[in-house]
N, C-alpha and C positions, 0 to 999 in steps of 0.2 A: 399058775401066775397068781401073785398076791393081789388082793383087792386094791391096794393103793396103786400098784403098777397098772392095773386094768383101767382104773379111773383116770390116771394121768394119760394113758395112751388114747383113750376115747376123747378126753377133753382136747388134747393136742390135735388129734385128727379132725375134730369138729371145728376148732378155731382155724386151722389151715384151710379147711374146705370153705368155710364162710368167707375168709379173706380172698381166696382164689375166685369164688363166685362173685364177690363184690367188684373186684378189679375186672373180671371178664364182662360183667354188666356195664361198667364204666367205659370199657373199650367199645362195646357194641352201641352204646347210646350217645357217645360224644360225637358232635357234628364235625365233619371234616373242615380243616382250615383252608382259607382261601390262599391259593398259591399263585404267584405271578405266572403268566403265560410266557414262556421263554421265546416262543415264536413271534409273539407280538413285538418284542423288543428288537427283533432282527428283521422287521418288515422292509427296512430300507436297503438291506443287503440282498443283492440279486442272486449271487451264487457263492457257495462255500469254496474256500481256497483249499486245494489239495496239496499236501506236502510231497 
């Protein structure tokens, strides 16, 4: 393999690895969003209707 091809391959592999690790870190450190409780909205409903 020529030197230019080896340098290109190593740089590309490094950049892709850094971007992947960055987004993996963002996924692990992002706090979860508040989601509405679907059961609290249905507190006045006594029983589900069956089809």
